[in-house]
N, C-alpha and C positions, 0 to 999 in steps of 0.2 A: 312678160314677168310672173312669178310664182305666186299666187294667192295663199299666203301662209295661214291665214285663219281658215280657209277653207280646207287646207291641207291637213290642218291641225284637227278640224272637225271631222275629218275623214279617217285619219290614221293617229289620233291622239289617244286612243284607248290602247293601241299596240305598243305606242311609244312609252305611254305610262306604265304599261305592264312591264315591257323590257327595262325601263329605268327604275321601275319598282324591284325586278329581279336582281339589277346590278347593285342597287342600293341595298337590298337586303342581304346580298353575298358579301358586299364591301362591310356592311354591319356586323355579319356573322363573324367575317375574319377578323376585324377589330375586336369583337368581343373574345373569340377565343385566344387572341394575342394577349388581351388585358388580363384574362383568366391565366393563361400560362404563366404570365409576369407575377400576378399575384402568388400563384403556386409556387413560383420559384423564391419569391420573396418570404412566404410561409416556410418554406424548406430551409432557407438559410436563418430565419429567426428560430426554428427548432433546433437547427444545428448549433446556433449560438447558445441557446438554453441548454442543450446537453452538455456543451463543452463547459458551461459555467457550472452545470450540476457534477460533471466529473472533476473539475478541479476543487470543489468544494469537498468531494468526497475523498480525494486524493490528500487535501489538507486535513481532512478529519484523521484519516488514516497514519498520516506523518505525525501528527499531534499524539496519538494513541502508541504509536511506536517509540516516540521518543519518552513518553511517560513510562513505558516498559523498559526502556534502556536504563531510565534512572532507577527504577526499582530493581533491576539486575545488579547495577552497581552497588547499591546500597545493600543488598544481600550478598554479594560478593564480599564486600566490607565485611560483614557481620561473619560469614563463613572464614574468612581469613584470620578475625579475631578469636574464633573458636579454635581454628586449627593451631594457632600460635598458643594458645592456652593450654591444649591438650599436650602439644610437645613439651611444654614448661612444667606441666604436672607429671609427664613421664620422666623428664630429666630430674625433679625433685623426688619421685619415688625411687628412682635408680641410686640416687645419691643416699637416701635414707637406708635402701637396702645395701649398699655397700659399706656404710657405716656402721650397720649391724653386723657385718659379715655374713649377710645371706646372699645367695645368687640372686641376679638381677632377674626382675620378673619379665616375663613375655608379654607383651600387649598385642591385641589384633593390630593389623595394619591399617594405617589411615589411608584414605581415598587419596589419589594425587591430588595435589593443588599446585597452580590453577588447574581446574577440569580439564580433561582433553577435549578439543574442539570436534572430533570427529564422531564420539558417541553420545547417545541420549543418556546413558546410564552413569552418574556421576562417580560410581564406585569401580567403573570399567577399568581394568589395567592396575588396580591397587596392588602395591608390593608392600613388604614388611620395609619399614623404615628403621634403621639403627638409630635409635634416639639417645644412646647413652654413649659417652666418650669413653675410650678404652682407660681404664685407670691401673695406675701402679700400686704398688704397696702403700697403703694409707694408715701408717702407724703413727 
């Protein structure tokens, strides 16, 4: 029969050293796997934080764009009112000139309205607009 205490006494140091190596290796492997898992979770958390930050920035830009569009509509309405008034004044002046028997005054052309979409210059492509109706003999 094998005498286990004597065997342990003779080779116990080697067995413990080998067991320590195996246990150390297993512990190191478990530690590296746990660290890799933590790193993966940290990367996922960072990605979620980044996605939330980008969503907030996109919402802020959408809100700013909406505000700018509203301002554009308000300004376009004001330009339309001024444009209509300018045409009305030209017609009144032409009526007064015709009633006084003078030749119709020539005005500088108004810029096109609504503004052309392709150019940055609102006066691009402005043409002379005939704002007076042809008149017959007004006696």
